[in-house]
C-alpha positions in Angstrom: 239.3 -21.9 -82.0 240.8 -25.1 -83.4 243.3 -27.0 -81.2 246.9 -27.4 -82.4 247.6 -30.8 -83.8 249.7 -33.2 -81.6 252.1 -35.6 -82.9 254.8 -38.0 -81.6 256.1 -41.4 -80.9 254.2 -43.7 -78.4 256.3 -46.8 -77.3 254.3 -50.0 -76.5 256.5 -51.6 -73.9 256.5 -54.3 -71.3 257.3 -58.0 -70.7 256.9 -60.6 -73.4 253.4 -61.8 -74.2 251.4 -59.0 -72.6 249.7 -58.0 -75.9 251.8 -55.3 -77.4 251.5 -56.4 -81.0 247.8 -57.1 -80.7 247.3 -53.6 -79.4 249.4 -52.1 -82.2 247.1 -53.8 -84.8 244.0 -52.6 -82.9 245.2 -49.0 -82.8 246.2 -48.6 -86.4 243.5 -50.9 -87.8 245.9 -53.1 -89.7 247.8 -56.4 -89.0 251.4 -54.9 -88.9 252.6 -56.6 -85.6 253.0 -60.3 -85.6 251.0 -62.3 -83.1 251.2 -65.8 -81.6 250.4 -67.4 -78.3 254.1 -68.0 -77.7 256.1 -65.5 -75.7 258.8 -63.3 -77.4 257.2 -63.5 -80.8 258.3 -59.9 -81.6 262.0 -59.6 -82.2 262.2 -56.2 -84.0 260.6 -52.8 -83.6 257.6 -52.1 -85.8 256.1 -48.7 -86.2 252.4 -48.1 -87.0 251.0 -44.7 -87.9 247.6 -43.4 -86.9 246.6 -40.1 -88.5 243.5 -38.2 -87.3 242.3 -34.5 -87.5 243.7 -34.0 -83.9 247.2 -35.2 -84.9 249.4 -38.2 -85.7 250.5 -41.0 -83.2 253.3 -43.2 -84.3 252.9 -46.4 -82.2 256.2 -48.3 -81.7 255.8 -52.0 -81.0 258.8 -53.3 -79.1 260.3 -56.7 -78.2 259.3 -57.8 -74.8 261.7 -56.7 -72.0 263.4 -59.7 -70.4 266.7 -61.0 -69.1 268.5 -62.1 -72.2 270.2 -65.4 -72.6 272.0 -64.9 -75.8 273.2 -62.1 -78.2 269.8 -62.1 -80.0 268.0 -61.5 -76.7 270.5 -58.7 -75.8 269.8 -57.0 -79.2 266.0 -57.3 -78.5 266.2 -55.6 -75.2 268.5 -52.9 -76.5 266.0 -52.2 -79.3 263.2 -51.8 -76.8 265.3 -49.5 -74.6 266.2 -47.3 -77.6 262.5 -47.0 -78.4 261.8 -46.0 -74.9 264.4 -43.4 -74.9 263.2 -41.9 -78.2 259.5 -41.8 -77.4 257.3 -38.9 -76.4 254.9 -41.2 -74.5 255.0 -44.7 -73.2 252.2 -47.2 -73.0 253.4 -49.7 -70.4 251.5 -52.9 -70.9 250.9 -55.5 -68.2 248.9 -58.6 -67.8 246.2 -57.5 -65.3 246.5 -61.0 -63.7 250.1 -60.5 -62.7 250.9 -59.5 -59.1 251.1 -55.8 -58.5 254.6 -56.0 -57.0 255.9 -57.8 -60.1 254.3 -55.3 -62.5 255.7 -52.3 -60.6 259.1 -53.8 -60.3 259.4 -54.4 -64.0 258.1 -50.9 -64.8 260.4 -49.3 -62.4 263.4 -51.0 -63.8 262.9 -49.6 -67.3 260.9 -46.4 -67.0 262.6 -43.0 -66.6 261.2 -39.8 -65.4 261.8 -37.9 -68.6 259.0 -39.6 -70.7 255.5 -39.7 -69.4 254.0 -43.2 -69.1 250.5 -44.7 -68.9 249.9 -48.1 -67.4 247.7 -50.3 -69.5 246.3 -53.3 -67.6 245.7 -55.6 -70.5 243.4 -58.8 -70.8 240.7 -57.5 -68.5 238.3 -59.8 -70.3 240.1 -62.6 -68.4 239.6 -61.3 -64.8 236.8 -60.2 -62.5 236.7 -56.5 -62.2 237.0 -56.5 -58.3 240.3 -58.2 -58.6 241.7 -55.3 -60.6 241.3 -52.8 -57.7 244.4 -53.9 -55.7 246.6 -53.5 -58.8 245.1 -50.2 -59.7 245.6 -48.8 -56.2 249.2 -50.1 -55.9 250.0 -48.6 -59.4 248.5 -45.3 -58.6 250.5 -45.1 -55.4 253.7 -45.9 -57.1 253.8 -42.5 -59.0 255.2 -44.1 -62.1 252.2 -43.5 -64.3 250.1 -40.5 -65.3 247.0 -42.7 -65.9 246.0 -46.3 -65.3 243.8 -47.7 -68.0 242.2 -51.2 -68.0 242.0 -52.5 -71.6 241.5 -55.5 -73.7 243.6 -55.3 -76.8 242.0 -58.5 -78.1 238.4 -57.1 -77.8 239.1 -53.4 -78.2 237.8 -52.4 -74.7 238.7 -48.8 -73.7 240.8 -48.1 -76.8 238.8 -44.9 -77.5 239.8 -43.6 -74.0 243.4 -44.7 -74.6 243.5 -42.6 -77.9 242.1 -39.6 -76.1 244.8 -39.8 -73.5 247.5 -40.3 -76.2 246.5 -37.2 -78.0 246.2 -35.2 -74.7 249.8 -36.2 -73.7 251.6 -36.0 -77.0 253.5 -32.7 -77.7 252.1 -30.1 -80.1 253.4 -30.6 -83.6 252.7 -31.3 -87.2 252.5 -34.9 -88.5 255.8 -36.7 -88.9 254.6 -38.7 -91.9 252.2 -38.4 -94.8 248.5 -38.8 -93.8 248.1 -42.0 -96.0 251.2 -43.8 -94.6 250.4 -46.7 -92.3 253.9 -47.8 -91.3 257.5 -46.5 -91.2 258.9 -50.0 -91.3 260.2 -51.1 -94.7 258.1 -53.6 -96.6 260.9 -56.1 -96.6 261.1 -56.0 -92.9 257.4 -56.6 -92.5 257.6 -59.4 -95.0 260.3 -61.0 -93.0 258.3 -60.7 -89.8 255.2 -62.1 -91.4 257.0 -65.3 -92.4 258.4 -65.6 -88.8 254.9 -65.3 -87.5 253.8 -68.3 -89.5 256.8 -70.3 -88.2 255.7 -69.4 -84.6 252.2 -70.5 -85.3 253.0 -73.8 -87.1 255.9 -75.1 -85.1 256.7 -76.0 -81.5 259.4 -76.2 -78.9 262.8 -74.7 -80.0 261.9 -74.3 -83.7 260.4 -70.9 -83.6 263.2 -69.4 -81.6 265.9 -71.0 -83.7 264.4 -69.7 -87.0 265.5 -66.4 -88.6 264.3 -65.1 -92.0 266.2 -63.2 -94.7 264.3 -61.7 -97.7 266.5 -62.5 -100.8 264.6 -60.5 -103.4 261.4 -58.6 -104.1 260.7 -58.3 -107.9 257.5 -56.9 -109.6 256.4 -59.2 -112.5 253.4 -58.2 -114.6 250.4 -58.3 -112.2 252.1 -60.0 -109.3 255.1 -59.7 -107.0 257.8 -62.2 -106.7 259.3 -62.6 -103.2 262.3 -64.9 -102.4 263.0 -65.7 -98.7 265.2 -68.1 -96.7 264.4 -69.4 -93.2 267.6 -70.1 -91.4 267.8 -72.6 -88.5 270.7 -73.8 -86.4 270.6 -77.6 -86.9 269.9 -80.1 -89.7 267.3 -81.7 -87.5 265.5 -78.4 -87.2 265.5 -78.0 -91.0 264.0 -81.4 -91.3 261.1 -80.5 -89.0 260.6 -77.1 -90.7 260.5 -78.7 -94.2 258.2 -81.5 -93.0 257.3 -84.8 -94.6 257.1 -84.3 -98.4 257.7 -80.6 -97.8 254.2 -80.3 -96.1 255.3 -78.0 -93.3 257.2 -75.4 -95.4 254.3 -75.4 -98.0 251.8 -74.6 -95.2 254.1 -71.8 -93.8 254.6 -70.4 -97.3 250.9 -70.4 -98.2 249.9 -68.6 -94.9 252.8 -66.1 -95.3 252.0 -65.4 -98.9 248.4 -64.4 -98.0 249.7 -62.1 -95.2 252.2 -60.4 -97.6 249.4 -60.0 -100.2 247.4 -58.1 -97.7 250.4 -55.8 -97.2 251.2 -55.1 -100.9 247.7 -55.3 -102.3 248.5 -57.6 -105.2 249.1 -61.3 -105.9 252.3 -62.7 -104.5 254.5 -65.6 -105.5 256.6 -66.6 -102.5 259.7 -68.8 -103.0 260.5 -70.0 -99.5 263.5 -72.2 -98.7 265.2 -73.5 -95.5 269.0 -73.4 -94.8 271.2 -74.2 -91.8 273.3 -71.4 -90.2 274.9 -72.8 -87.0 274.7 -70.6 -83.9 273.4 -67.6 -85.7 271.7 -66.4 -82.4 275.2 -65.7 -81.0 276.8 -64.5 -84.1 276.8 -60.7 -84.6 277.4 -60.9 -88.3 274.6 -63.2 -88.9 272.2 -61.1 -86.7 273.2 -58.0 -88.7 272.6 -59.8 -91.9 269.1 -61.0 -90.8 268.1 -57.4 -89.9 268.8 -57.2 -86.2 270.7 -54.1 -85.2 274.1 -54.8 -83.5 
C-alpha cells in the first residue's frame, strides 16, 4: 500500500551565519540562497522547493534572528518570525561550536509549541565528535526539539537523514507547487539578492550592509535577457568605493552577478548595473518597501 504524500513548509531558522542559506542550496540542489562569510547576508525570505515521490518540501530560508539596530533589522526579524508562524516544521540551525546554554536560550526565545522543531547542529566538520555530546544531551533534555541531527551543510553530511525526518514530520497533503518548480520567489527578487551577494563577497566593513539593490527592468531581447539594476548606498564615499578606481569594482561585481543570473534564467544576460546614493535608506520605511523589504 502506497503511503500518502506529505507536503508543507519547512522554515530554516537560527542566528545569523549558522549556514541556513548553504543548507537551502544543498537541500534543493540549486544556488537559490546567497552565501558569504559575513554575518547577516540574508535579508529576505527565499523559498526553495524539493519534490520527490514521497511528497514536496518547501524550504524557507530566513534572515538570521538577532537584536535589530535599525528599521531594516526589525523588518528582517519580523520576516523570520512570520515564516516560523506559517511553517509546518522548523529546522533550527545552530553552530555546533556554540555553548549549549546560548543555543537553547535563542531557540527558546523564538520557538513555540505549535510547530514541531528539529535541532540541526551544523558545521560538525569543524569540531571533534566527543565535544558534541554535551550539546546533544542538553538539547535533548530541553524538550524543545523532536530530533537532534548533527549536520554539515557545506559537505552534505547527514542530509539524507534530515530529509527522511522532514517527510516523516510534514503533514499529509498534495504538492503545493508544480513538480518542476524550483522556487516560489520571483525571479526579480532572486536577481536582486544575487547582486547583493556579490557586493558582500567583494567589499568590506560597512559597504555590504549599506547597499540595497533595486531591479529597474528585465527585458527579453532576441537570444538574451537585458537586466537593469541599481545599487543604492547611503554616502558618496561608499559610492566611490563601490564603483572603484576606473569602475573596476562595479565591473567585477556586475560580471559575477551576471553569471549568477544566467544560471537562474538559462540564457545569456546583459546586466546594466549602476550605483546611486539614497541617504539613510535603512531607516526609511518608504525606501525599504521600494527595495522589496516588507514593511
